[in-house]
C-alpha positions as CSV (number, residue, x, y, z in Angstrom):
1,M,0.0,0.0,0.0
2,P,1.5,3.4,-0.9
3,E,2.5,5.5,2.1
4,E,0.1,8.3,1.4
5,M,-2.8,5.8,1.5
6,R,-1.9,4.3,4.9
7,P,-3.1,5.7,8.2
8,S,-0.4,7.9,9.6
9,R,1.5,7.5,12.9
10,L,0.0,10.9,13.9
11,L,-3.5,9.5,13.2
12,E,-2.9,6.3,15.1
13,E,-1.3,8.2,18.1
14,S,-4.2,10.7,18.0
15,I,-6.9,8.1,18.0
16,R,-5.1,6.3,20.9
17,S,-4.8,9.6,22.9
18,I,-8.5,10.4,22.3
19,Q,-9.6,7.0,23.4
20,E,-7.4,7.1,26.5
21,L,-8.4,10.7,27.4
22,A,-12.1,9.9,26.9
23,A,-11.9,6.8,29.0
24,E,-10.0,8.7,31.8
25,I,-12.6,11.5,31.8
26,T,-15.5,9.1,31.8
27,Q,-14.0,7.1,34.7
28,T,-13.4,10.3,36.6
29,V,-16.9,11.8,36.2
30,T,-19.1,8.7,36.2
31,E,-19.3,8.3,40.0
32,L,-19.3,12.0,40.9
33,P,-22.4,13.3,42.6
34,E,-24.6,15.7,40.7
35,N,-23.6,18.7,43.0
36,V,-19.9,18.2,42.2
37,L,-20.5,17.9,38.4
38,R,-22.6,21.1,38.3
39,W,-20.4,23.1,40.7
40,K,-18.7,26.2,39.2
41,P,-15.3,27.2,40.6
42,A,-16.1,30.8,39.6
43,Q,-18.9,32.7,37.8
44,D,-16.8,32.7,34.5
45,V,-15.5,29.1,34.8
46,W,-17.3,26.1,33.4
47,S,-18.6,23.3,35.6
48,I,-17.6,19.8,34.8
49,T,-21.0,19.2,33.2
50,E,-20.5,22.3,31.0
51,I,-17.0,21.1,30.0
52,L,-18.4,17.7,29.0
53,G,-21.2,19.4,27.0
54,H,-18.6,21.6,25.3
55,V,-16.3,18.7,24.3
56,E,-19.3,16.7,23.2
57,E,-20.1,19.4,20.6
58,A,-16.6,20.7,19.8
59,A,-14.6,17.5,19.1
60,P,-17.0,16.2,16.4
61,Y,-17.2,19.7,15.0
62,W,-13.4,19.8,14.5
63,A,-13.3,16.3,13.1
64,G,-16.0,17.4,10.6
65,E,-14.0,20.4,9.7
66,I,-11.0,18.2,8.8
67,Q,-13.3,15.9,6.7
68,R,-14.8,19.0,5.0
69,V,-11.4,20.4,4.1
70,V,-10.2,17.0,2.8
71,A,-13.3,16.9,0.5
72,N,-12.8,20.6,-0.5
73,P,-9.0,21.5,-0.2
74,G,-8.5,25.2,0.2
75,A,-11.9,25.7,2.0
76,E,-11.8,28.0,5.0
77,W,-12.2,26.1,8.3
78,G,-13.1,27.0,11.8
79,R,-15.3,29.4,13.9
80,N,-15.0,31.9,16.7
81,H,-15.8,31.6,20.4
82,Q,-19.2,33.2,19.9
83,N,-20.5,30.4,17.6
84,E,-24.1,29.7,18.5
85,A,-23.9,25.9,18.4
86,R,-20.8,26.0,20.7
87,L,-22.5,28.3,23.2
88,A,-25.8,26.4,23.1
89,A,-24.1,23.1,23.8
90,V,-22.7,24.5,27.1
91,A,-25.9,26.2,28.0
92,A,-28.0,23.1,27.4
93,T,-26.2,21.0,30.0
94,S,-28.2,22.7,32.7
95,Q,-31.3,20.9,31.3
96,R,-29.7,17.5,30.7
97,S,-29.3,14.7,33.1
98,K,-25.9,13.6,34.3
99,Q,-26.2,10.3,32.5
100,D,-27.2,12.0,29.2
101,V,-24.2,14.3,29.4
102,V,-21.7,11.5,30.2
103,T,-23.2,9.3,27.5
104,G,-23.2,12.1,25.0
105,F,-19.6,12.8,25.7
106,G,-18.6,9.1,25.1
107,Q,-20.6,9.0,21.9
108,A,-18.9,12.1,20.7
109,A,-15.5,10.7,21.4
110,N,-16.4,7.5,19.5
111,A,-17.7,9.6,16.6
112,V,-14.4,11.5,16.4
113,V,-12.5,8.2,16.3
114,T,-14.7,6.9,13.5
115,A,-14.2,10.1,11.5
116,L,-10.5,10.0,12.0
117,R,-10.3,6.4,10.8
118,T,-11.5,7.6,7.4
119,L,-8.4,9.8,7.0
120,R,-5.0,9.0,5.5
121,E,-1.5,10.5,5.9
122,K,-1.9,12.7,2.8
123,D,-5.2,14.2,4.2
124,L,-3.3,15.7,7.2
125,R,-0.9,17.5,4.9
126,I,-3.7,19.5,3.2
127,E,-3.4,23.2,4.1
128,S,-6.3,25.6,4.2
129,P,-6.9,29.0,5.7
130,S,-8.6,29.3,9.1
131,K,-11.4,31.8,9.7
132,N,-9.3,32.7,12.8
133,P,-6.7,35.2,11.5
134,R,-4.4,34.1,14.4
135,W,-3.8,30.7,12.8
136,G,-3.6,31.7,9.1
137,I,-3.1,28.8,6.8
138,K,-2.6,25.5,8.6
139,P,-2.4,21.8,7.7
140,M,-5.2,19.5,8.9
141,S,-2.6,17.9,11.2
142,F,-2.8,21.2,13.2
143,V,-6.5,20.9,13.5
144,L,-6.2,17.3,14.7
145,D,-3.4,17.9,17.2
146,H,-4.3,21.4,18.5
147,L,-8.1,21.5,18.3
148,I,-9.0,17.9,19.0
149,V,-6.3,16.1,21.0
150,S,-4.6,19.0,22.9
151,H,-8.1,20.5,23.4
152,L,-9.4,17.3,25.0
153,R,-6.3,17.0,27.1
154,G,-6.7,20.6,28.3
155,H,-10.3,19.9,29.3
156,R,-9.3,16.8,31.1
157,D,-6.9,19.0,33.1
158,Q,-9.7,21.5,33.7
159,I,-11.9,18.8,35.1
160,I,-9.1,17.8,37.5
161,R,-8.6,21.5,38.5
162,N,-12.3,21.8,39.2
163,L,-12.3,18.7,41.4
164,N,-9.2,19.9,43.3
165,Q,-10.9,23.3,43.8
166,F,-14.1,21.7,45.0
167,S,-12.2,19.5,47.5
168,T,-10.3,22.5,48.8
169,Q,-13.5,24.5,49.2
170,A,-15.3,21.6,50.8
171,G,-12.4,21.2,53.2
172,K,-12.7,24.8,54.2
173,L,-16.4,24.5,54.9
174,R,-15.7,21.5,57.2
175,E,-13.1,23.5,59.3
C-alpha cells in the first residue's frame, strides 16, 4: 500500500490519545455526585458538566472540519468563540441529566475516532486557511493535534482542577 494511503502515525497516536483521554474523563466523572458535576469554581468558569457538553459538541465539529477540508481542499475552516452551536451546547447542559451528558460525551469521542479512521497521511498535509486570523493557513494535522487532541487534554486537566478546587472549598467548609 502506498505510504500516502496508509493511516499515519499521527492519526494512530491521536486516536489512541483520544480514546485514553475519553476513558479517563469518563471514569473520573461517572461516579461523581450531581452537585460536584454542576459546581462552578467561579462565575466565569465552566462546571464539569459544562466542560463535557462543550467537548461533546466541539470534538466532532473539528473532526467534521477536517473531513470537509479534505473533501474541499482550500476551503476555509473554523469558527469563533461566539459560535451559536458552541454556546448552546454549554448552556443546554443545565437541562440535561448527568447520564445524558456523560453518555453524549462518550458517543462524541467515538464519533471522532470513527471520523479520523477515514483519513490518511496525505489528508493531514492538506493546508487551508482558518477563519481565525491568528492561525492563518494550517495543515489539517494542526486541527487534529491542536483543536482535538490537545483541546481534549486541556479539558481533562480543567476537570481535575475543578475537582481539586471543589475539594479545597469543601475542606474549608468543614473546618
